[in-house]
N, C-alpha and C positions, 0 to 999 in steps of 0.2 A: 438661086442656083448660079447666076452669073458671078456673084460675089465669091463663090467657092472656086471658080475656075483658076484664078491666080494661084490659090493654095495648092491645087493639084500639080502645078508645075514643079513644086518643091518636093513632091513625093519621091521621084527618082533619085534626087540628090540625098535625101534622107536615108533611103535604102542603101545607096552606094556607101554613104558615110558609115552607116551602122555595120556593113559587111567589112569595110576597111578596118574598123575599130576591133571587130572580132578577130580578123586575120592578124593584126598586130599584136593583140594580147596573147593569142595562142602561139604565135611565132616566137614571142619573147620568152614565154615559159618553155617552150621546146629548146630554145637556145640555152637557157639557164640549166635545164636538165641535162643537156648534152655536154656541158663544159665544166661540170663539177661545181656549179654556182650554188648560191644559197637556196634557190627554188628548185630542189631536186624532185622530179616526179617519182611516182611509185616504181618501185623496182624489186629486185630479188630479195633485198635485205629487209623488207617489211614482214617477211615470213617468220613464223615460229616465235613471234614476240608477244602475242597476246595471250592472256590467261584463259584457260578453258572455262566455259560457262558452268553454272550450276555446281561448281566444286568438283566436277569430274576430273580425275587424274588417271594415269595408267594404272595406278595401284587400286583404284576403286572399280575398275571394269570387271565384268564377269569373265569366266573362262571362255565363254562363247564369243564375247566381244574381242577378247585378246587373240583367240584363235583366228577370227576373221581378219583382224589387223595383221597377223602374221602372214596370212594368205595373200593379202594385198601386197605386202612387202616382197614376199617370195616371188609372186608373178612379176612384179615390177623389176626385180633383180634379174629374173630369167629373160625378160625382154631387153635388158641392158638400159633401162630407163634410169636417169639420174635420181639421186635422193630427193631432189625438190619435187619430182613427179610423184614420188611416194607420199610426200607431204600433202600435195593437192588431193590425191586419191583418198587418203585417210580422212582429211578434213571433210571431203565430200560425202564419204560413206557414213561418217558420224552424224552429219546433219540430216542426210536423207533417210537413213534407216536405224540410227543409233548403233551402227556397226552390228546389226542383226540381219540375217538372211531371211527376210520375212516374205511370205507368199501372199501379200496383200499391199494395198496402198492406194493413193489417189488415182481414181479411174482405173487404168490397167497397169499402174506402176507395180513393179516387183523387185525383190532382191536387195542386195546390199546398196546399190546405187539407185534404186527405184526407177529402173529403166522401163520404158513403155514399148512393148511389142508393136503397138499400133504406130509408133513413130520410127520404126525401122531399126530398133535395138537388137532384134532377134526374136526367136520363138519364146513363149512362156517358160518352157523347159530350159532354154539356154540362159535367159537373164536371171533365173533362180540359181544358176550354177556360179559360185563365187569366182572360180577361175575364169570363166567365160566373161562374166560381167566386168571383172577387173581388167581383163585383157582388152575388152571393147572400149571401156572408159579411157584407158591409157592410149589406145590407138587414136582415138578422137582428140585427146588432149595434145599429144605429140604432133598432131597435124595443124594445130592452131599456130599461126605465124607469131613468133616471139613469145610463146607461152612462158618461157622461163624467165622473161623480163616482166611479166605481169604480176600484180599482187595475187596471193593464193585465191582470194575470194573472186577476183575477176577471171582468173584462169578456169576455176570451177564453174562459174556462172556461164562462161563462153561455151562450155561443153553441155552443161545441164539445162541451161535456160530456165532456171527456177523462178517462181513467183516471188521469192524472197532472196534477191541476189546478193545481199550483204551478210546472210546467215552463216556462210562458211567460215567467215573470219574468226568467229569466236572459238573455233576448234583448232586453230593453228598450233597453239601451245601444247594442247593434248597430242596432236599429230606428231609434233617434234619430240615430245617425251616418249611416246611409243617407239618411234624410230631409234631413239637413243637406247631404249631398253631392249628392244627386240632384235636390233640390227647393229647396235654399237656405233651408230653414226651420230655424232654429237652436233653437227652443224648442217642439217639437211637443206637449209636455205642457201648454203654455199657462200655466206657472206662473213664468216669469221666473227669477230667480236662486235659486229654491228648490233647484236642483241644486248650488248653491254654498253652502258652509257657512262659518261663521266658523272661524278656527284653533282647534284643540282647546283648551278651557279659557278662551278669550277671553271668551265670554259670562259665564261664572261669575266670572272676575276682574273684569270691568267692573261686574257687579251687586254683588259683594262690596265693591268700592270705594265705590260709590254708597251702599250701606247703611251703610257706615262713617261717612258724612257726614250721617246723619240728625240732624235737630235744628239744623243750622247755618242761619243766617238767609239769606233771599233778598235779594240786593243786585244791582240791574241792572248789567250789565257785569262782574260779579265772576267770577273763575275759581278761587277758593280761595286758600289752604287753609281759611280761616275763614268765608267767605261765598261764595255762588254765585248766578248766574242759571241759567236752565234749560239753556242750551247750554254754559255754563261747566262745569256738573256733568257733562254727557255728554262734553265734551272731555277732562276729567281722568280720568273713568272708563275711557275707551278708551285713553288714554295709558298707564294702568296696565296694560292688556292688550296693549300694544305696537302699537296702531293709532292713527295720527295722523288726526284729523278737522279739518275746517274749524271756524272759531270760532263762526259763528252758525247758528241753527237752519235757516233757509232753504238755507244751503249744505250743512248736514248731511244734508238730504234727499237730495242728489245725491251722497252719500259711499259709495254702494253700490248694489246691485240692489234692485229694488222687489218686494214680494209683497203681495197682498191683506191688508189690515190684520187681517182675521179669521182669516188663516192665519199670524199672526205667531208667531214662536218666541222663547224666552227670548234676550235679547241684541239683539233688533230695536228700532228706534226708532220711536216713534209721534209724530204731529204734529197740532197744531191749526192751523186756518187760517181766516181771515175768510171766504174763499171756498174750500171744501175741494177744488174742482176746479182751483184756480190756486195752484200751489206758491209763486208770488211773494208770496202773502199769508200764508204761514206765520208764526206769531208764538210758537209754543211747541213744545217737544220733551220727550219722556219716554222712559224706558228700560223696555221690557217685560220682566217677570220670569217669565212663564208663569202659569198658574192664574188668569187674569183680573186680575192685579195689575201695577202699574207703580211705579217710584220716580221722583220729579221734584223739581225746585226750582220751585215754582209761581208765586209772585207776591209783590210787596212786602207785608210784614206776616205772611208765612207762612214756615215753615222747610221744608227738605228733608224729604220725607215719602214714605210708601207709601200707595197708595190703589187702589181698584178701578178698572179701566178703564171709562170711560163709553161703552160700545159704541154707544149710540144718541145720543151728543152730536152736535149738528148741525155742529160745527166739526171733528170728527174726520176727518182726511184718510184717504181710502179705501185709501191705500197705506202700508205700513211700509217701512223701509229696513234692509237688512242690511249694517251697516258693513264696508267692506273687501272686499266681493264685487264682481263685475263689474257695471257699471252697465247698466241696460236702460231708458233713458229712453223708449223707444217704449211702455212699459207704462202710461204716463200716459194714452195715447189711449183 
């Protein structure tokens, strides 16, 4: 036992070291997620992207299921809840009851959301009422701090506390489809074209091309191969990836869907404008590479270079463009 005593002295140091390591790791991830870096944590734009399981689509649902879905949407609209809340509610109801208002379930679970009277959700008669059960679910959802920044399955699980916390995710696609068909809202997650991705390998090819031009001088109006202006470099980079873009930066802004600039992914285009709220004043474009870096042909006297994204620069346009994806000009508003 005496031989073990010196080892005990090291236990506090090991514990402190482990705690420090955990703190640093999570701190780094939080920093990256908050600055538009390559390690972006879960957010609003993961919603509505997954395919529904078992081949279910809005078209294959029964009249009863579609009617219940319509009720959920109507109640949410009347409450003034945003479309993302409808998405969470529909995915939850599909998982819990298959969008059927059933009068049975695990233990005393009842209704569309399988709410339990014994857990304070209401009386049996109340939770079997679709309007009441939807209202109660939404009331609790909207009270969750930052619910609209959580992945759908996490938001649902926070309210429901299911034994299968990841089960809701597989119904996001179906829920988005229902919202589109029943309410005419095509982007319930509120993230524009984040559901649309560049063709596989396109971002990598465009970035590799641009990096291959490092050091070549900026010349206004030049499109290579020996000199470039900002939009000329972007033009040639995406041509190498099989995507044709307009010639000038202002037109390149409208060459794809828009995402919030701090949610940019590698391959997205970033812009500077005299008035960042007015795309007509755009005067510069750069190619985002992830990890807070971008490649650009900046201005006369400077060469193609890589630099850190100036996230707080006053002229940085708040929307980035994902070339070749569906345009969503309404996201400017």
